[in-house]
C-alpha positions as CSV (number, residue, x, y, z in Angstrom):
1,X,-140.9,0.3,54.3
2,X,-144.1,-0.2,52.3
3,X,-142.6,-3.2,50.5
4,X,-141.7,-4.8,53.8
5,X,-145.2,-4.4,55.1
6,X,-146.6,-6.0,51.9
7,X,-144.2,-8.9,52.1
8,X,-144.9,-9.4,55.8
9,X,-148.6,-9.2,55.3
10,X,-148.3,-11.7,52.4
11,X,-146.4,-14.1,54.6
12,X,-149.0,-13.9,57.4
13,X,-151.8,-14.5,54.8
14,X,-149.9,-17.4,53.3
15,X,-149.3,-19.0,56.7
16,X,-153.0,-18.6,57.6
17,X,-154.2,-20.1,54.4
18,X,-151.9,-23.1,54.5
19,X,-152.6,-23.7,58.2
20,X,-156.1,-25.0,57.6
21,X,-154.8,-27.8,55.3
22,X,-151.7,-28.7,57.2
23,X,-151.2,-30.8,60.3
24,X,-148.8,-29.8,63.0
25,X,-147.2,-32.1,65.5
26,X,-148.9,-32.9,68.8
27,X,-148.7,-31.8,71.6
28,X,-147.6,-28.3,71.0
29,X,-145.2,-26.4,73.2
30,X,-146.6,-23.9,75.6
31,X,-145.5,-20.3,75.0
32,X,-144.2,-18.5,78.1
33,X,-144.7,-14.9,77.0
34,X,-148.2,-13.5,77.7
35,X,-149.6,-11.2,75.0
36,X,-151.7,-8.1,75.2
37,X,-155.0,-9.9,76.0
38,X,-153.3,-12.7,77.9
39,X,-153.1,-11.1,81.3
40,X,-152.9,-12.9,84.7
41,X,-156.2,-13.1,86.4
42,X,-157.1,-13.9,89.9
43,X,-158.6,-17.4,90.3
44,X,-162.4,-17.6,90.6
45,X,-163.7,-17.7,94.2
46,X,-163.2,-21.1,95.8
47,X,-160.2,-21.9,93.5
48,X,-156.6,-21.7,94.7
49,X,-154.0,-20.0,92.5
50,X,-152.1,-23.2,92.2
51,X,-155.1,-24.9,90.6
52,X,-155.2,-22.5,87.6
53,X,-153.1,-23.8,84.7
54,X,-150.8,-21.1,83.3
55,X,-152.6,-21.3,79.9
56,X,-155.9,-20.3,81.6
57,X,-154.5,-17.0,82.9
58,X,-156.0,-14.8,80.3
59,X,-158.9,-12.5,79.6
60,X,-160.7,-12.2,76.2
61,X,-163.9,-11.1,74.6
62,X,-166.5,-13.5,73.3
63,X,-167.9,-13.2,69.8
64,X,-170.9,-11.5,71.4
65,X,-168.7,-8.9,73.1
66,X,-168.8,-10.2,76.7
67,X,-165.7,-10.5,78.9
68,X,-164.4,-14.0,79.6
69,X,-161.7,-15.1,82.1
70,X,-159.9,-18.3,81.3
71,X,-159.5,-19.0,85.0
72,X,-163.2,-19.7,85.1
73,X,-162.4,-23.0,83.5
74,X,-160.1,-24.1,86.3
75,X,-161.1,-27.1,88.4
76,X,-163.5,-28.6,85.8
77,X,-163.1,-30.6,82.7
78,X,-163.0,-28.5,79.6
79,X,-162.2,-28.6,75.9
80,X,-161.2,-25.6,73.8
81,X,-161.8,-25.9,70.1
82,X,-159.6,-23.6,68.0
83,X,-161.2,-22.7,64.7
84,X,-161.4,-20.1,61.9
85,X,-164.6,-19.2,60.0
86,X,-163.2,-19.8,56.5
87,X,-161.5,-23.1,57.3
88,X,-163.1,-26.0,55.4
89,X,-162.0,-28.5,58.1
90,X,-163.5,-26.4,60.8
91,X,-166.7,-26.1,58.8
92,X,-166.9,-29.9,58.5
93,X,-166.2,-30.3,62.2
94,X,-168.7,-27.8,63.4
95,X,-171.8,-30.0,63.4
96,X,-169.8,-32.7,65.3
97,X,-168.7,-30.2,67.9
98,X,-172.3,-29.0,68.3
99,X,-173.4,-32.6,68.8
100,X,-170.5,-33.3,71.2
101,X,-171.3,-30.2,73.3
102,X,-175.0,-31.3,73.5
103,X,-174.0,-34.8,74.5
104,X,-171.2,-34.0,77.0
105,X,-172.0,-30.4,78.0
106,X,-173.3,-31.3,81.4
107,X,-169.9,-32.8,82.4
108,X,-167.4,-30.9,80.2
109,X,-167.2,-27.2,79.5
110,X,-166.8,-26.4,75.8
111,X,-165.2,-23.2,74.6
112,X,-164.6,-22.2,71.0
113,X,-161.6,-20.0,70.2
114,X,-162.0,-18.3,66.8
115,X,-159.2,-16.5,65.2
116,X,-157.7,-15.4,61.8
117,X,-160.8,-13.4,60.8
118,X,-163.1,-10.6,62.0
119,X,-165.9,-10.8,64.6
120,X,-168.8,-10.6,62.1
121,X,-167.5,-13.7,60.3
122,X,-167.1,-15.5,63.6
123,X,-170.6,-14.6,64.6
124,X,-172.0,-15.9,61.2
125,X,-170.1,-19.2,61.6
126,X,-171.6,-19.8,65.1
127,X,-175.1,-19.1,63.8
128,X,-174.7,-21.1,60.6
129,X,-173.5,-24.2,62.3
130,X,-175.7,-24.0,65.4
131,X,-172.9,-23.6,67.9
132,X,-174.8,-21.3,70.3
133,X,-174.8,-24.0,73.1
134,X,-171.3,-23.0,74.1
135,X,-169.3,-19.8,74.3
136,X,-166.8,-18.7,71.6
137,X,-163.9,-16.3,72.0
138,X,-163.2,-13.7,69.4
139,X,-159.4,-14.2,69.5
140,X,-158.8,-11.6,66.8
141,X,-155.1,-11.1,67.7
142,X,-154.6,-14.9,68.2
143,X,-153.4,-14.3,71.8
144,X,-155.2,-17.3,73.2
145,X,-154.0,-19.5,70.3
146,X,-150.5,-18.4,71.2
147,X,-150.9,-19.3,74.9
148,X,-151.7,-22.9,73.9
149,X,-149.1,-23.1,71.1
150,X,-151.7,-23.4,68.4
151,X,-150.5,-22.4,64.9
152,X,-153.1,-24.2,62.7
153,X,-156.7,-25.0,62.9
154,X,-158.6,-27.1,63.9
155,X,-156.9,-27.8,67.2
156,X,-158.0,-28.7,70.7
157,X,-156.9,-28.2,74.3
158,X,-158.3,-30.8,76.7
159,X,-158.1,-29.7,80.3
160,X,-159.0,-32.2,83.1
161,X,-160.3,-31.2,86.5
162,X,-156.8,-31.4,88.0
163,X,-155.6,-28.7,85.6
164,X,-153.6,-31.0,83.2
165,X,-153.6,-29.5,79.7
166,X,-153.2,-31.6,76.6
167,X,-153.0,-29.7,73.3
168,X,-153.8,-31.6,70.1
169,X,-152.9,-29.8,66.9
170,X,-154.2,-32.3,64.5
171,X,-157.8,-32.8,63.3
172,X,-159.7,-35.4,65.3
173,X,-162.3,-37.8,64.0
174,X,-165.7,-37.7,65.8
175,X,-164.7,-41.1,67.4
176,X,-161.4,-39.7,68.7
177,X,-163.1,-36.6,70.0
178,X,-165.8,-38.8,71.8
179,X,-163.1,-41.0,73.4
180,X,-161.2,-37.9,74.7
181,X,-164.3,-36.3,76.0
182,X,-165.4,-39.5,77.8
183,X,-162.0,-39.6,79.6
184,X,-162.5,-36.0,80.7
185,X,-166.0,-36.5,82.1
């Protein structure tokens, strides 16, 4: 039994380490099975249940310990940025994401979704790269990542005001990101 745990743990670590350097196909399939932190939530007041995309039916904690309901994003343009603190690509992208949030934050809601590490490392990443202008989830069990079919970072989910979700599981250049954000706004 111990050997199995070590082997399984090694496979998870290997998958996490190789994910940062690899590129997955786009768009990713949407998982249909909710996980422990991905529970159905009632829509925010003034929003109909039909307007909440299935992927946004989750609750999670932010890196600063506050509760967050995915349904809060329904009905407005949003981008979710999936990242890990130790990921070199994510580290290179962080200043561009901070700039994009500053430029487009009045029209598009930004949400970071950190995983594959512990909360203190996530908090340090947000501080180091000046990402405090938007919220970041501490997705320590990768439940939100799974809802969006994300298996590697960096990745993005672009959600338009009508609730259409497009998941991009490849790294984007700053120009590509700006174009996609302009279409959302």
